[in-house]
KEMAR-299878 format. One record per residue: x, y, z of N, C-alpha, C, O, CB in turn; residue number from 1. Coordinates in pm, whole numbers, always signed. Glycine has a CB too. Layout:
BEGIN
<<X, Y, Z>, <X, Y, Z>, <X, Y, Z>, <X, Y, Z>, <X, Y, Z>, NUM>
...
This chain:
BEGIN
<<-6666, +2271, +8693>, <-6715, +2403, +8730>, <-6682, +2499, +8615>, <-6577, +2562, +8611>, <-6652, +2451, +8865>, 1>
<<-6775, +2506, +8525>, <-6762, +2596, +8410>, <-6892, +2674, +8394>, <-6997, +2630, +8442>, <-6727, +2516, +8279>, 2>
<<-6885, +2788, +8327>, <-7009, +2863, +8307>, <-7100, +2795, +8205>, <-7053, +2727, +8113>, <-6978, +3005, +8263>, 3>
<<-7229, +2815, +8221>, <-7326, +2768, +8123>, <-7323, +2863, +8003>, <-7260, +2969, +8008>, <-7469, +2760, +8184>, 4>
<<-7390, +2826, +7897>, <-7399, +2913, +7779>, <-7456, +3048, +7823>, <-7552, +3055, +7899>, <-7489, +2848, +7667>, 5>
<<-7395, +3155, +7774>, <-7441, +3289, +7807>, <-7394, +3340, +7941>, <-7440, +3445, +7988>, <-7588, +3292, +7803>, 6>
<<-7302, +3267, +8005>, <-7249, +3307, +8134>, <-7097, +3313, +8132>, <-7031, +3255, +8046>, <-7296, +3211, +8243>, 7>
<<-7042, +3385, +8230>, <-6899, +3384, +8261>, <-6888, +3366, +8412>, <-6985, +3386, +8485>, <-6827, +3517, +8212>, 8>
<<-6769, +3328, +8458>, <-6746, +3303, +8600>, <-6637, +3392, +8656>, <-6545, +3434, +8586>, <-6710, +3157, +8622>, 9>
<<-6650, +3420, +8784>, <-6544, +3483, +8863>, <-6521, +3392, +8983>, <-6617, +3358, +9053>, <-6581, +3631, +8908>, 10>
<<-6396, +3351, +9008>, <-6363, +3263, +9119>, <-6308, +3346, +9234>, <-6229, +3438, +9214>, <-6262, +3154, +9075>, 11>
<<-6350, +3312, +9355>, <-6308, +3388, +9473>, <-6310, +3298, +9595>, <-6384, +3199, +9600>, <-6398, +3511, +9495>, 12>
<<-6229, +3332, +9693>, <-6234, +3265, +9823>, <-6332, +3336, +9917>, <-6354, +3290, +10029>, <-6094, +3260, +9885>, 13>
<<-6391, +3446, +9872>, <-6486, +3524, +9952>, <-6628, +3496, +9904>, <-6665, +3535, +9793>, <-6454, +3676, +9942>, 14>
<<-6710, +3427, +9986>, <-6846, +3396, +9943>, <-6949, +3504, +9977>, <-7069, +3479, +9969>, <-6889, +3266, +10006>, 15>
<<-6903, +3624, +10016>, <-6996, +3727, +10064>, <-7014, +3844, +9969>, <-7081, +3941, +10005>, <-6949, +3780, +10196>, 16>
<<-6958, +3839, +9849>, <-6966, +3953, +9757>, <-7105, +3955, +9692>, <-7151, +3854, +9641>, <-6854, +3944, +9648>, 17>
<<-7169, +4071, +9694>, <-7302, +4083, +9635>, <-7302, +4170, +9510>, <-7394, +4164, +9429>, <-7399, +4139, +9736>, 18>
<<-7198, +4252, +9494>, <-7188, +4341, +9378>, <-7040, +4357, +9347>, <-6959, +4380, +9437>, <-7256, +4480, +9405>, 19>
<<-7005, +4345, +9220>, <-6867, +4359, +9176>, <-6851, +4493, +9104>, <-6918, +4519, +9004>, <-6825, +4241, +9083>, 20>
<<-6764, +4577, +9156>, <-6738, +4707, +9095>, <-6603, +4703, +9023>, <-6509, +4641, +9072>, <-6739, +4821, +9202>, 21>
<<-6593, +4767, +8908>, <-6464, +4771, +8838>, <-6356, +4830, +8928>, <-6379, +4926, +9002>, <-6476, +4853, +8708>, 22>
<<-6238, +4772, +8921>, <-6123, +4822, +8997>, <-5996, +4788, +8921>, <-5996, +4703, +8831>, <-6120, +4760, +9141>, 23>
<<-5888, +4854, +8957>, <-5758, +4824, +8899>, <-5693, +4720, +8991>, <-5662, +4749, +9106>, <-5668, +4954, +8884>, 24>
<<-5674, +4601, +8939>, <-5618, +4492, +9019>, <-5474, +4523, +9057>, <-5402, +4591, +8984>, <-5625, +4358, +8942>, 25>
<<-5433, +4473, +9173>, <-5297, +4495, +9221>, <-5193, +4442, +9123>, <-5082, +4494, +9116>, <-5277, +4430, +9356>, 26>
<<-5228, +4339, +9046>, <-5135, +4278, +8950>, <-5157, +4330, +8807>, <-5100, +4276, +8712>, <-5149, +4126, +8953>, 27>
<<-5240, +4433, +8793>, <-5277, +4482, +8659>, <-5158, +4539, +8584>, <-5068, +4600, +8642>, <-5385, +4587, +8670>, 28>
<<-5161, +4519, +8453>, <-5060, +4577, +8364>, <-5120, +4693, +8285>, <-5053, +4750, +8199>, <-5005, +4469, +8268>, 29>
<<-5243, +4727, +8314>, <-5311, +4836, +8245>, <-5381, +4923, +8350>, <-5415, +4874, +8458>, <-5414, +4781, +8139>, 30>
<<-5403, +5051, +8320>, <-5460, +5141, +8420>, <-5613, +5140, +8428>, <-5669, +5202, +8519>, <-5415, +5279, +8391>, 31>
<<-5680, +5072, +8336>, <-5826, +5074, +8335>, <-5883, +4984, +8445>, <-5824, +4883, +8482>, <-5879, +5029, +8199>, 32>
<<-5999, +5025, +8496>, <-6068, +4948, +8600>, <-6164, +4849, +8535>, <-6239, +4885, +8444>, <-6144, +5042, +8698>, 33>
<<-6161, +4724, +8582>, <-6246, +4619, +8527>, <-6301, +4530, +8637>, <-6248, +4524, +8747>, <-6168, +4536, +8426>, 34>
<<-6409, +4461, +8604>, <-6453, +4342, +8675>, <-6406, +4226, +8586>, <-6435, +4224, +8467>, <-6613, +4339, +8701>, 35>
<<-6335, +4132, +8646>, <-6274, +4024, +8571>, <-6355, +3896, +8581>, <-6411, +3866, +8687>, <-6132, +4000, +8620>, 36>
<<-6362, +3822, +8472>, <-6430, +3692, +8469>, <-6365, +3608, +8359>, <-6278, +3655, +8286>, <-6584, +3708, +8444>, 37>
<<-6409, +3483, +8349>, <-6355, +3393, +8246>, <-6468, +3314, +8183>, <-6574, +3292, +8243>, <-6250, +3297, +8306>, 38>
<<-6443, +3272, +8060>, <-6539, +3187, +7989>, <-6509, +3041, +8020>, <-6422, +3010, +8101>, <-6533, +3213, +7835>, 39>
<<-6582, +2951, +7955>, <-6567, +2808, +7983>, <-6427, +2758, +7951>, <-6373, +2675, +8024>, <-6669, +2729, +7903>, 40>
<<-6366, +2807, +7842>, <-6234, +2758, +7803>, <-6127, +2795, +7905>, <-6033, +2719, +7927>, <-6196, +2814, +7666>, 41>
<<-6139, +2912, +7969>, <-6036, +2958, +8062>, <-6071, +2933, +8209>, <-5989, +2962, +8297>, <-6012, +3105, +8042>, 42>
<<-6189, +2880, +8237>, <-6226, +2853, +8376>, <-6125, +2764, +8448>, <-6094, +2791, +8564>, <-6364, +2788, +8380>, 43>
<<-6071, +2658, +8384>, <-5975, +2573, +8457>, <-5851, +2648, +8506>, <-5785, +2603, +8600>, <-5932, +2459, +8367>, 44>
<<-5817, +2761, +8444>, <-5702, +2839, +8488>, <-5720, +2888, +8632>, <-5623, +2927, +8697>, <-5681, +2959, +8395>, 45>
<<-5842, +2886, +8681>, <-5874, +2943, +8813>, <-5922, +2838, +8912>, <-5982, +2873, +9014>, <-5978, +3051, +8798>, 46>
<<-5899, +2712, +8885>, <-5931, +2604, +8979>, <-5816, +2586, +9077>, <-5762, +2476, +9091>, <-5961, +2472, +8903>, 47>
<<-5779, +2695, +9143>, <-5665, +2702, +9234>, <-5694, +2802, +9344>, <-5781, +2888, +9327>, <-5536, +2740, +9158>, 48>
<<-5623, +2793, +9458>, <-5631, +2903, +9554>, <-5589, +3032, +9484>, <-5502, +3031, +9397>, <-5540, +2875, +9679>, 49>
<<-5650, +3141, +9520>, <-5630, +3269, +9450>, <-5483, +3307, +9434>, <-5442, +3349, +9326>, <-5704, +3379, +9523>, 50>
<<-5404, +3295, +9538>, <-5265, +3339, +9534>, <-5167, +3232, +9486>, <-5047, +3257, +9481>, <-5224, +3386, +9669>, 51>
<<-5218, +3116, +9453>, <-5133, +3004, +9412>, <-5068, +3031, +9276>, <-5138, +3055, +9177>, <-5214, +2875, +9407>, 52>
<<-4934, +3026, +9270>, <-4869, +3037, +9139>, <-4893, +2909, +9060>, <-4883, +2799, +9113>, <-4717, +3064, +9154>, 53>
<<-4924, +2926, +8933>, <-4947, +2809, +8847>, <-4908, +2841, +8705>, <-4913, +2956, +8660>, <-5093, +2764, +8854>, 54>
<<-4869, +2735, +8636>, <-4836, +2745, +8495>, <-4917, +2638, +8424>, <-4936, +2527, +8474>, <-4681, +2727, +8470>, 55>
<<-4965, +2673, +8306>, <-5053, +2584, +8232>, <-5011, +2579, +8087>, <-4966, +2679, +8031>, <-5200, +2629, +8244>, 56>
<<-5025, +2463, +8027>, <-4994, +2447, +7885>, <-5099, +2356, +7824>, <-5150, +2265, +7890>, <-4850, +2388, +7864>, 57>
<<-5132, +2382, +7698>, <-5235, +2304, +7630>, <-5210, +2303, +7480>, <-5140, +2389, +7426>, <-5376, +2360, +7660>, 58>
<<-5268, +2205, +7416>, <-5256, +2191, +7271>, <-5344, +2295, +7204>, <-5460, +2314, +7242>, <-5295, +2047, +7225>, 59>
<<-5289, +2362, +7106>, <-5363, +2455, +7020>, <-5348, +2405, +6876>, <-5264, +2319, +6851>, <-5311, +2604, +7035>, 60>
<<-5428, +2456, +6782>, <-5416, +2406, +6644>, <-5275, +2416, +6587>, <-5237, +2333, +6503>, <-5509, +2484, +6554>, 61>
<<-5196, +2514, +6631>, <-5061, +2532, +6578>, <-4955, +2446, +6647>, <-4838, +2451, +6609>, <-5021, +2677, +6590>, 62>
<<-4994, +2368, +6746>, <-4896, +2290, +6823>, <-4826, +2187, +6734>, <-4890, +2106, +6667>, <-4964, +2219, +6940>, 63>
<<-4694, +2193, +6736>, <-4613, +2096, +6662>, <-4617, +1962, +6733>, <-4626, +1956, +6856>, <-4465, +2146, +6647>, 64>
<<-4611, +1856, +6656>, <-4618, +1721, +6714>, <-4509, +1701, +6819>, <-4534, +1639, +6922>, <-4607, +1615, +6604>, 65>
<<-4388, +1751, +6794>, <-4278, +1733, +6890>, <-4309, +1798, +7025>, <-4261, +1752, +7128>, <-4149, +1791, +6834>, 66>
<<-4388, +1906, +7025>, <-4419, +1975, +7149>, <-4529, +1906, +7230>, <-4542, +1931, +7350>, <-4461, +2117, +7120>, 67>
<<-4607, +1821, +7167>, <-4709, +1746, +7242>, <-4643, +1661, +7350>, <-4703, +1637, +7455>, <-4792, +1657, +7147>, 68>
<<-4521, +1616, +7326>, <-4449, +1534, +7424>, <-4423, +1610, +7554>, <-4404, +1548, +7658>, <-4317, +1486, +7364>, 69>
<<-4423, +1742, +7549>, <-4400, +1822, +7670>, <-4514, +1807, +7770>, <-4499, +1839, +7888>, <-4384, +1969, +7633>, 70>
<<-4629, +1758, +7724>, <-4743, +1738, +7813>, <-4734, +1606, +7889>, <-4821, +1576, +7971>, <-4872, +1742, +7734>, 71>
<<-4630, +1529, +7862>, <-4604, +1408, +7938>, <-4676, +1285, +7885>, <-4756, +1293, +7793>, <-4642, +1429, +8079>, 72>
<<-4644, +1172, +7946>, <-4706, +1046, +7905>, <-4852, +1040, +7950>, <-4895, +1114, +8039>, <-4628, +927, +7963>, 73>
<<-4925, +951, +7889>, <-5063, +929, +7931>, <-5166, +1005, +7852>, <-5285, +1003, +7885>, <-5077, +964, +8072>, 74>
<<-5123, +1071, +7746>, <-5218, +1144, +7664>, <-5265, +1272, +7732>, <-5202, +1321, +7826>, <-5337, +1056, +7631>, 75>
<<-5373, +1322, +7685>, <-5423, +1447, +7739>, <-5376, +1565, +7657>, <-5274, +1559, +7589>, <-5381, +1464, +7883>, 76>
<<-5451, +1670, +7665>, <-5419, +1788, +7585>, <-5392, +1911, +7670>, <-5375, +2021, +7617>, <-5530, +1818, +7488>, 77>
<<-5387, +1893, +7802>, <-5367, +2008, +7891>, <-5297, +1963, +8018>, <-5327, +1857, +8073>, <-5502, +2077, +7924>, 78>
<<-5202, +2047, +8065>, <-5130, +2024, +8190>, <-5131, +2152, +8271>, <-5109, +2260, +8218>, <-4984, +1976, +8162>, 79>
<<-5157, +2138, +8400>, <-5141, +2247, +8496>, <-5030, +2206, +8592>, <-5018, +2089, +8628>, <-5275, +2277, +8573>, 80>
<<-4949, +2302, +8635>, <-4840, +2273, +8728>, <-4843, +2372, +8844>, <-4865, +2492, +8826>, <-4704, +2279, +8656>, 81>
<<-4820, +2317, +8964>, <-4806, +2398, +9086>, <-4681, +2351, +9157>, <-4617, +2254, +9116>, <-4932, +2386, +9178>, 82>
<<-4645, +2419, +9263>, <-4530, +2380, +9344>, <-4575, +2303, +9467>, <-4687, +2320, +9515>, <-4449, +2504, +9385>, 83>
<<-4486, +2217, +9519>, <-4516, +2137, +9637>, <-4566, +2221, +9753>, <-4653, +2176, +9829>, <-4393, +2060, +9679>, 84>
<<-4514, +2339, +9768>, <-4553, +2426, +9879>, <-4700, +2467, +9877>, <-4750, +2521, +9976>, <-4470, +2548, +9878>, 85>
<<-4769, +2442, +9766>, <-4910, +2480, +9755>, <-5006, +2361, +9765>, <-5127, +2378, +9751>, <-4933, +2551, +9624>, 86>
<<-4954, +2242, +9790>, <-5040, +2124, +9798>, <-5146, +2136, +9908>, <-5263, +2107, +9884>, <-4956, +2000, +9822>, 87>
<<-5106, +2177, +10028>, <-5203, +2187, +10138>, <-5312, +2288, +10106>, <-5429, +2263, +10134>, <-5132, +2225, +10268>, 88>
<<-5276, +2401, +10048>, <-5377, +2501, +10011>, <-5471, +2445, +9904>, <-5591, +2472, +9908>, <-5309, +2630, +9959>, 89>
<<-5418, +2368, +9809>, <-5505, +2305, +9708>, <-5604, +2209, +9773>, <-5718, +2198, +9729>, <-5419, +2230, +9602>, 90>
<<-5561, +2141, +9877>, <-5649, +2045, +9946>, <-5756, +2114, +10030>, <-5867, +2062, +10043>, <-5567, +1954, +10034>, 91>
<<-5725, +2229, +10086>, <-5811, +2287, +10190>, <-5882, +2416, +10153>, <-5971, +2458, +10226>, <-5731, +2311, +10309>, 92>
<<-5846, +2479, +10044>, <-5908, +2607, +10010>, <-6058, +2591, +9990>, <-6105, +2489, +9940>, <-5844, +2667, +9883>, 93>
<<-6133, +2692, +10029>, <-6277, +2698, +10000>, <-6292, +2800, +9890>, <-6290, +2921, +9914>, <-6363, +2736, +10129>, 94>
<<-6309, +2751, +9769>, <-6318, +2836, +9651>, <-6463, +2840, +9604>, <-6535, +2741, +9612>, <-6225, +2783, +9537>, 95>
<<-6505, +2958, +9557>, <-6643, +2978, +9513>, <-6644, +3035, +9372>, <-6551, +3105, +9331>, <-6718, +3072, +9610>, 96>
<<-6748, +3003, +9298>, <-6767, +3056, +9162>, <-6891, +3144, +9161>, <-6999, +3104, +9206>, <-6779, +2940, +9057>, 97>
<<-6874, +3264, +9110>, <-6984, +3357, +9089>, <-7020, +3354, +8941>, <-6931, +3362, +8856>, <-6948, +3502, +9136>, 98>
<<-7147, +3342, +8909>, <-7194, +3342, +8771>, <-7247, +3480, +8733>, <-7316, +3545, +8811>, <-7305, +3234, +8751>, 99>
<<-7212, +3523, +8611>, <-7260, +3651, +8558>, <-7315, +3630, +8417>, <-7278, +3534, +8349>, <-7146, +3756, +8556>, 100>
<<-7402, +3718, +8376>, <-7447, +3719, +8236>, <-7330, +3763, +8150>, <-7271, +3868, +8174>, <-7571, +3813, +8216>, 101>
<<-7297, +3684, +8050>, <-7184, +3716, +7962>, <-7207, +3846, +7885>, <-7111, +3910, +7843>, <-7160, +3602, +7864>, 102>
<<-7331, +3885, +7867>, <-7361, +4006, +7789>, <-7304, +4132, +7852>, <-7288, +4233, +7783>, <-7510, +4021, +7774>, 103>
<<-7272, +4130, +7981>, <-7215, +4247, +8049>, <-7063, +4255, +8031>, <-7001, +4352, +8074>, <-7249, +4244, +8199>, 104>
<<-7003, +4153, +7967>, <-6858, +4143, +7956>, <-6815, +4141, +7810>, <-6892, +4109, +7720>, <-6807, +4018, +8028>, 105>
<<-6687, +4176, +7790>, <-6626, +4166, +7657>, <-6492, +4096, +7670>, <-6431, +4099, +7777>, <-6610, +4307, +7592>, 106>
<<-6445, +4033, +7562>, <-6314, +3967, +7567>, <-6202, +4067, +7594>, <-6209, +4183, +7552>, <-6288, +3893, +7435>, 107>
<<-6100, +4021, +7664>, <-5985, +4104, +7697>, <-5858, +4031, +7659>, <-5847, +3910, +7680>, <-5985, +4140, +7847>, 108>
<<-5763, +4104, +7604>, <-5632, +4048, +7574>, <-5620, +3997, +7432>, <-5719, +3968, +7365>, <-5601, +3938, +7670>, 109>
<<-5497, +3986, +7389>, <-5466, +3942, +7254>, <-5528, +3806, +7223>, <-5575, +3782, +7112>, <-5316, +3936, +7234>, 110>
<<-5527, +3717, +7321>, <-5582, +3582, +7302>, <-5712, +3564, +7378>, <-5753, +3450, +7405>, <-5480, +3477, +7347>, 111>
<<-5779, +3674, +7412>, <-5906, +3670, +7486>, <-5896, +3578, +7607>, <-5979, +3489, +7626>, <-6021, +3624, +7394>, 112>
<<-5793, +3600, +7688>, <-5769, +3515, +7805>, <-5861, +3547, +7922>, <-5862, +3474, +8021>, <-5626, +3528, +7849>, 113>
<<-5937, +3654, +7913>, <-6030, +3692, +8019>, <-6147, +3767, +7958>, <-6146, +3805, +7841>, <-5959, +3777, +8127>, 114>
<<-6247, +3788, +8042>, <-6362, +3869, +8005>, <-6368, +3983, +8106>, <-6341, +3962, +8224>, <-6497, +3784, +8003>, 115>
<<-6402, +4103, +8060>, <-6406, +4217, +8150>, <-6535, +4296, +8134>, <-6593, +4302, +8025>, <-6286, +4308, +8125>, 116>
<<-6578, +4355, +8244>, <-6691, +4448, +8244>, <-6638, +4582, +8295>, <-6549, +4586, +8380>, <-6811, +4396, +8334>, 117>
<<-6691, +4690, +8242>, <-6646, +4824, +8283>, <-6749, +4894, +8370>, <-6729, +5009, +8410>, <-6615, +4908, +8160>, 118>
<<-6860, +4827, +8398>, <-6963, +4880, +8486>, <-6986, +4778, +8597>, <-6955, +4660, +8579>, <-7095, +4912, +8408>, 119>
<<-7041, +4820, +8710>, <-7069, +4724, +8817>, <-7164, +4615, +8770>, <-7254, +4639, +8689>, <-7128, +4796, +8940>, 120>
<<-7143, +4494, +8822>, <-7227, +4379, +8787>, <-7265, +4304, +8914>, <-7191, +4303, +9013>, <-7155, +4284, +8687>, 121>
<<-7382, +4241, +8909>, <-7427, +4159, +9020>, <-7434, +4014, +8973>, <-7474, +3987, +8859>, <-7566, +4208, +9074>, 122>
<<-7396, +3922, +9060>, <-7403, +3780, +9023>, <-7546, +3737, +8992>, <-7642, +3798, +9040>, <-7346, +3692, +9134>, 123>
<<-7559, +3634, +8911>, <-7691, +3580, +8877>, <-7755, +3508, +8995>, <-7876, +3483, +8994>, <-7679, +3485, +8758>, 124>
<<-7677, +3474, +9095>, <-7727, +3405, +9213>, <-7616, +3397, +9316>, <-7511, +3459, +9298>, <-7780, +3263, +9178>, 125>
<<-7639, +3322, +9422>, <-7533, +3309, +9523>, <-7413, +3234, +9467>, <-7426, +3157, +9372>, <-7588, +3236, +9648>, 126>
<<-7295, +3256, +9527>, <-7176, +3184, +9479>, <-7191, +3035, +9506>, <-7254, +2992, +9603>, <-7048, +3237, +9547>, 127>
<<-7131, +2957, +9417>, <-7137, +2811, +9429>, <-7002, +2759, +9477>, <-6898, +2798, +9423>, <-7175, +2745, +9293>, 128>
<<-7001, +2671, +9577>, <-6874, +2610, +9617>, <-6816, +2529, +9501>, <-6887, +2453, +9435>, <-6893, +2519, +9742>, 129>
<<-6689, +2548, +9476>, <-6623, +2478, +9365>, <-6595, +2333, +9404>, <-6605, +2244, +9319>, <-6492, +2549, +9326>, 130>
<<-6560, +2307, +9528>, <-6536, +2170, +9574>, <-6391, +2128, +9561>, <-6301, +2211, +9562>, <-6622, +2076, +9497>, 131>
<<-6370, +1999, +9548>, <-6239, +1936, +9545>, <-6166, +1973, +9416>, <-6207, +1931, +9307>, <-6251, +1783, +9559>, 132>
<<-6060, +2049, +9428>, <-5988, +2096, +9309>, <-5915, +1984, +9236>, <-5902, +1987, +9114>, <-5887, +2204, +9347>, 133>
<<-5869, +1883, +9311>, <-5803, +1770, +9246>, <-5906, +1689, +9165>, <-5878, +1650, +9052>, <-5734, +1679, +9351>, 134>
<<-6022, +1666, +9223>, <-6127, +1592, +9153>, <-6174, +1669, +9030>, <-6204, +1609, +8927>, <-6246, +1565, +9246>, 135>
<<-6180, +1800, +9040>, <-6221, +1882, +8927>, <-6121, +1866, +8811>, <-6162, +1848, +8696>, <-6232, +2031, +8969>, 136>
<<-5993, +1873, +8842>, <-5890, +1852, +8738>, <-5903, +1712, +8677>, <-5899, +1696, +8555>, <-5748, +1872, +8797>, 137>
<<-5919, +1613, +8763>, <-5928, +1475, +8713>, <-6050, +1457, +8623>, <-6038, +1397, +8517>, <-5936, +1376, +8831>, 138>
<<-6165, +1509, +8663>, <-6285, +1490, +8583>, <-6278, +1564, +8450>, <-6344, +1526, +8354>, <-6407, +1536, +8660>, 139>
<<-6197, +1670, +8445>, <-6179, +1745, +8320>, <-6067, +1685, +8234>, <-6043, +1733, +8123>, <-6148, +1892, +8351>, 140>
<<-5998, +1581, +8283>, <-5889, +1521, +8207>, <-5766, +1608, +8200>, <-5685, +1596, +8107>, <-5935, +1489, +8069>, 141>
<<-5750, +1697, +8297>, <-5634, +1787, +8300>, <-5528, +1727, +8392>, <-5555, +1700, +8509>, <-5674, +1931, +8348>, 142>
<<-5409, +1705, +8339>, <-5298, +1655, +8421>, <-5258, +1766, +8517>, <-5245, +1882, +8477>, <-5177, +1609, +8333>, 143>
<<-5238, +1732, +8642>, <-5193, +1829, +8743>, <-5058, +1783, +8795>, <-5047, +1680, +8861>, <-5297, +1842, +8860>, 144>
<<-4956, +1860, +8764>, <-4821, +1826, +8805>, <-4784, +1908, +8927>, <-4822, +2024, +8940>, <-4720, +1850, +8691>, 145>
<<-4709, +1845, +9017>, <-4657, +1913, +9135>, <-4506, +1909, +9124>, <-4445, +1802, +9118>, <-4709, +1845, +9269>, 146>
<<-4446, +2027, +9122>, <-4303, +2041, +9095>, <-4234, +2116, +9209>, <-4298, +2193, +9280>, <-4281, +2113, +8962>, 147>
<<-4103, +2095, +9227>, <-4031, +2172, +9327>, <-4026, +2321, +9290>, <-4028, +2408, +9377>, <-3889, +2117, +9344>, 148>
<<-4020, +2349, +9160>, <-4015, +2485, +9109>, <-4089, +2487, +8975>, <-4082, +2392, +8898>, <-3866, +2535, +9093>, 149>
<<-4159, +2596, +8949>, <-4232, +2609, +8822>, <-4144, +2653, +8706>, <-4184, +2639, +8590>, <-4344, +2707, +8838>, 150>
<<-4026, +2706, +8735>, <-3953, +2782, +8634>, <-3905, +2703, +8514>, <-3911, +2755, +8403>, <-3838, +2845, +8697>, 151>
<<-3858, +2581, +8530>, <-3815, +2503, +8414>, <-3935, +2475, +8324>, <-3926, +2488, +8202>, <-3748, +2370, +8459>, 152>
<<-4049, +2437, +8385>, <-4171, +2414, +8308>, <-4211, +2542, +8234>, <-4242, +2537, +8115>, <-4286, +2366, +8400>, 153>
<<-4212, +2653, +8303>, <-4248, +2782, +8241>, <-4158, +2810, +8122>, <-4206, +2843, +8014>, <-4239, +2897, +8344>, 154>
<<-4029, +2798, +8141>, <-3934, +2830, +8034>, <-3952, +2739, +7913>, <-3947, +2785, +7799>, <-3791, +2819, +8086>, 155>
<<-3974, +2610, +7938>, <-3986, +2515, +7827>, <-4116, +2538, +7750>, <-4113, +2548, +7628>, <-3980, +2370, +7880>, 156>
<<-4228, +2545, +7819>, <-4355, +2557, +7746>, <-4375, +2695, +7685>, <-4440, +2708, +7582>, <-4471, +2526, +7838>, 157>
<<-4319, +2799, +7748>, <-4332, +2934, +7692>, <-4258, +2947, +7560>, <-4293, +3032, +7477>, <-4280, +3037, +7791>, 158>
<<-4157, +2864, +7540>, <-4082, +2871, +7414>, <-4126, +2762, +7316>, <-4061, +2741, +7213>, <-3933, +2859, +7441>, 159>
<<-4235, +2694, +7346>, <-4286, +2588, +7259>, <-4402, +2641, +7175>, <-4437, +2759, +7181>, <-4330, +2466, +7341>, 160>
<<-4461, +2551, +7099>, <-4578, +2589, +7018>, <-4710, +2559, +7091>, <-4817, +2570, +7031>, <-4574, +2515, +6884>, 161>
<<-4702, +2520, +7218>, <-4821, +2497, +7299>, <-4884, +2630, +7339>, <-4816, +2732, +7343>, <-4787, +2414, +7424>, 162>
<<-5013, +2628, +7369>, <-5073, +2742, +7437>, <-5017, +2743, +7578>, <-4988, +2638, +7633>, <-5231, +2733, +7437>, 163>
<<-5001, +2861, +7636>, <-4936, +2871, +7766>, <-4991, +2988, +7844>, <-5025, +3092, +7787>, <-4784, +2885, +7749>, 164>
<<-5000, +2971, +7976>, <-5036, +3080, +8065>, <-4970, +3058, +8199>, <-4957, +2944, +8245>, <-5189, +3092, +8082>, 165>
<<-4928, +3165, +8261>, <-4876, +3162, +8397>, <-4952, +3265, +8478>, <-4969, +3378, +8435>, <-4722, +3190, +8400>, 166>
<<-4996, +3226, +8595>, <-5073, +3315, +8683>, <-5008, +3318, +8820>, <-4970, +3213, +8873>, <-5222, +3270, +8693>, 167>
<<-4996, +3436, +8876>, <-4939, +3458, +9009>, <-4795, +3405, +9020>, <-4753, +3359, +9126>, <-5026, +3392, +9116>, 168>
<<-4722, +3413, +8909>, <-4585, +3362, +8910>, <-4494, +3440, +9005>, <-4390, +3389, +9046>, <-4527, +3366, +8770>, 169>
<<-4531, +3562, +9040>, <-4453, +3637, +9138>, <-4455, +3568, +9275>, <-4368, +3593, +9358>, <-4507, +3781, +9151>, 170>
<<-4553, +3481, +9298>, <-4563, +3407, +9424>, <-4488, +3274, +9419>, <-4486, +3200, +9518>, <-4708, +3383, +9459>, 171>
<<-4428, +3242, +9306>, <-4357, +3115, +9292>, <-4225, +3119, +9370>, <-4173, +3226, +9401>, <-4329, +3083, +9143>, 172>
<<-4175, +3001, +9400>, <-4043, +2991, +9462>, <-3940, +3056, +9368>, <-3961, +3059, +9247>, <-4005, +2841, +9494>, 173>
<<-3831, +3105, +9423>, <-3729, +3166, +9335>, <-3677, +3066, +9233>, <-3677, +2945, +9256>, <-3610, +3221, +9419>, 174>
<<-3633, +3119, +9120>, <-3568, +3033, +9021>, <-3449, +2965, +9088>, <-3382, +3027, +9171>, <-3523, +3115, +8894>, 175>
<<-3420, +2842, +9054>, <-3307, +2774, +9117>, <-3177, +2854, +9108>, <-3100, +2853, +9204>, <-3286, +2638, +9053>, 176>
<<-3150, +2923, +8999>, <-3029, +3003, +8986>, <-3028, +3120, +9084>, <-2922, +3167, +9124>, <-3014, +3054, +8844>, 177>
<<-3146, +3168, +9123>, <-3157, +3280, +9216>, <-3125, +3236, +9360>, <-3091, +3319, +9444>, <-3297, +3342, +9210>, 178>
<<-3136, +3107, +9386>, <-3110, +3058, +9522>, <-2961, +3068, +9557>, <-2925, +3077, +9674>, <-3156, +2912, +9536>, 179>
<<-2876, +3067, +9455>, <-2731, +3068, +9479>, <-2668, +3203, +9453>, <-2546, +3218, +9461>, <-2664, +2965, +9392>, 180>
<<-2750, +3302, +9422>, <-2695, +3435, +9390>, <-2650, +3508, +9513>, <-2602, +3621, +9503>, <-2798, +3518, +9317>, 181>
């Protein structure tokens, strides 16, 4: 489930949206209002239930050979990690992809991790069901790890030479050290 050439995607659990208006997201770090979407490279970051905390790491041109081992055995160039508590939601969520013309959006962020529009946009058609999220990861060759806690993975890959992203980490289980505080 990736956008075609000239398109970007917005993933949602709501299949009834007909028009997207710019807004300031509850998790926003900036005051500007946007409509958020992703390109083909970042679409896999959103193959999850909306509120699911996840951490992702992937090989970039600058990745040191020693850091490739952090992606685990079996090869592959990308790993996504979730917590055990989100397995049922991964199995049962009904996720939809909305397609937009990329021309209405511009890259956002230092590493262009998202695409944003500053004016209202309408999807190119009805939302498409994303389907089985595990099968989607498998067909894309993305390793999906299920961990008791995301924090060790986050700490290790964030300090490596891998590309890294964490989404909805505020929803993750507490750090193990926080459990004993």
